[in-house]
Every structure is written in structure tokens, then in C-alpha cells.
Phi, psi and omega in degrees: 000132182286163180300321180295320178294324176298317178299317183295335181258007183279129177297325179297316179295318178298321179294320177297320178297318180297316179300312181294316184295309184286323178294315178297323179299317180292322176298315179295322175301318180297316179294319177302315182299319179300312181287327182296314182270335184263336184242318187304319180297341185252331183208086182297321183299312180295319178302314184292326177293319178292317183294334175306312184286328176294315178295317180301319182299329179276309183298322187292345175292327175283327174297321175302315181299324180285306187282306189271321183283311184263341182076025180292140179240152177234116174274125184256127178252114195200154173284119189299320182294322178289324178300315181289330187270321192246323192293123182083004184241002182209160171299144178219144177249113189262133173244116189230144172291151185238072190252344189227161182291333184240025180299322179296323181288325175296324175295318177299321180298317177293318181297325176296321181297331181255005171082028179238011186303318182294343179248025174281125179237167180202165169276135182216158176293141185303324184299334184295331184296345180265002183261108177282152353271342188294319181295318177295320178303314181292323179296313179291343180263008173066042173294165178265101181265123185250151182257000183065025170237113190300323181298322177281320186292328182294329176286322177296315180299315179303311183294312185288322177298318178300319179296313185292326179292343182270002182296144181286337182240161183305132176244135173248118182254120184264131169237134171248094187299341177293336174086338180198168182286152181290130166220166181298319181294315180292325179294322178299316178295324180295316180297319179299315179297316181298320179295319180295325184261005180058046179254163179301139177273120181258141182268324187243005180224163171270150179302124184292146173272124192262338189294323178297321180291310183294326177293315179298319185303319184291340181262335179260353177299129182089351180243319173258119189284338189214147169260133178253114176276119184242127177237121184245140178211152171239153179301136183296326184260021179298135181287336180254120180292142180282079182229161178296327180295321177300316181293320180299325179274011174074023181263118184286147171235164182237111180264149176238122187232119175263133177233132179232125177271122181240113177303137184300328181295347177281349180267132181302149179278332178293135186298315180296320180289326176293322177296318177296321178303318179294318178298318179296322178299319180288335173296316178294317179300322180295320178295321180294319180293320177298315179298316182294316182293331180277322190236350186077017183218130181293339197252336189302318185245001187265338184083002178277141181300131180288138180234176183292151173253122182240156171242118178271115184294147179294143175270150185283347187296322180294326178293311181297316181298315182292318177296322178297315178294326178298318179293315184295318187267320186283327182301304179289325182294312181292325176299316180294315182293319178298320177300319178293315184292329181261010179288335181082356181263133185300320181297314180293322176299319180294319179296313179300315179296321180294321179296314179297319180296322180296316179293322179295319179294319176302318179297313181295320179295319180296319177294320181298323180298326183281346186288142183302323181296343180263004182294165181288167181288161176227136177095357179263354181234157180289143180276000000 
């Protein structure tokens, strides 16, 4: 085993990454709060431009872990002419399958490559906004936080969609209509629901929840020009599982991501027809996933038109940003902790140990949140 591989699997190195990541996140939260309350009421445009870089500085540390630390690659299947003309140059509403623990990070990796990572938004559970640093980061970045009560959520969606469409630079808003990650148990509940409602039976996806989509559609129509259909898959027989833990240990994975640009005017205006359009889209997504799992190719058995395969090279900014934060945060923190540990006083030793333990627990909890077994329930709420 090489020295670099030993470093990648070292608990001490992982702990250093956790210290840098969470400390930098809190520092960025503090700066965000100053601008949110001191600048945003007077100049939203300037606030949003500044917040782009604050958000990027936080998100790109995880992109660094994926691209530079683990060497993970993402093969992009896309129409080359549309990629050059539209991607990263317009507002986009993303519909993505939610099948893996790191599907969101693979999306971030692609978004970094086209220069929109700092303006990536998503629908999220309201409780997350109270969780520092990521929840605070998302709150200051105007994410769409939902309460899982449609009467309340439709007003939240109206307000937040209107805000996001007013951004000066391209915003990509992610929706995962399945509502939670795929598991066998959730799929069983999904199939039961689909049969009861006479909806398409999906093999590799959960039945999409349509009300969030149709409600959003009526507010972003005419403001967001395109819906981006995103289908992500990993090889079924891959030796390295596509998890955050794999990336933390420096083990590369290979993601395959299909992207299709769909003009919003192609979606029916009638709510029932728009809901059917989403169900039909997931039927196609299901065929693509089946084709990929069977053949390693999205197109061979799905009937979907084959498109170009591209590799978006990693940008150096995530590397520079992460190394910069490591220097800023670890130098004083480690100096302080070493001083406590070598003080010889039991109280100081206890304080130092408690600080290290807290960061280690934060790291483990963060990894745990991404795990499929920790996903929300399916089938207990109305679609």
C-alpha cells in the first residue's frame, strides 16, 4: 500500500478534514448572516452574487473529496450542441432519480464543471434549515424548505420559486419527485400505491409525487426556460459502493449521468396532464435504468436516442479552496489542541479530547445522514 493510500485511510486525516469542513462552514455561515441581514434588504442582487461564492466555498470542499481525493469520474451523456449552448447559461429545473447515497454529490461535481455550483438549490425538509452548517448555508441561500403539508407548502413554493427566478445569474433548482431514496421496502409501498391509483408500475424508481412539480411549474413557467431530466447510474457489479464513506477513504467510483434538456413549453399547462407527463417521464427513466443495469448502456434496450458521452475535466478551484481552508482552520485549531494535550493538566486533556470527539461525531453523523437506511419513509404520506 502506498503512502498516499495510507493517508486516505487514516482516521487522523479524516478528522482533520472534518475540523476544516465544519469550522469553515460555521465561519461562512457567520459571514452569510452579516450579508443576509445587513445587505440583502437593500440590494438582493449584490447579496446573491456574494453568496454564490460563499456557498461555492463550502460545497466545493465535498467536490474536492470526490474529484481530487478519491479520483471519482462522471461520464456525461448529453447532446453536445445543447451542452455548449445552454448548460450553465440559463436557469434550470432539474428532475433527478434518487437511487444512491451520493447522487446529489455527482450532480454537484457536474455543476462545478459548468460553473453553477454556488447557485445550486433544492427542495429540502424544513427541519434541515436548523442544522449547522449545511442547513444554515441552505437557509441563507434561499432553498425551498417544505413542511410536508401541501396547504402550507404550496405557498412556500410560490414564494421561493418567485425569489429564485429573480436571480441575476443561472440557478439550478433540483427536485427529486420520488421524495426519498430507493429501497426494496419503499419500492414495495410504491408499487402498492401505483396499483391502487392505476399509475405506471416502476421497477427501478418510486412512483413520483406530482403535486410539488405541478405547483412549481405554474410559478416558474415563462421564467425558467428548461427542465433538465437527469438520470444517474453506477455499474451494478462495481467493487466500490457509491457512498460518501468510499469517497472519504479515497476509493474512486464511476458515475454515469444522462442529461436531457426539455423546453418548459413542451410540458402541458393542465395540471392533470402535467402530472401524467411526469409519470410518463419516469416510465422512460425506468427503461433507461433497466437498460443500463442490464447492458451498461442507457440506450441499448430503452429506445432512447443515443447521445454523446463527455468527460467534464475537474476545475482546480475546489482544490485551491479546500487547501486554503485547511491552512486557515487547521493551523490555529491544531496549535490549540496540541497545547491542551501537552499541558499535562487533566482538565485541559479532557477539553482537547472532547473537541476531537465532537468533530469525529459530527463527521460520522454527516455520513449517516447520507446513508440510504436513514432516508425518510415512503408510503406514509399522501402523494
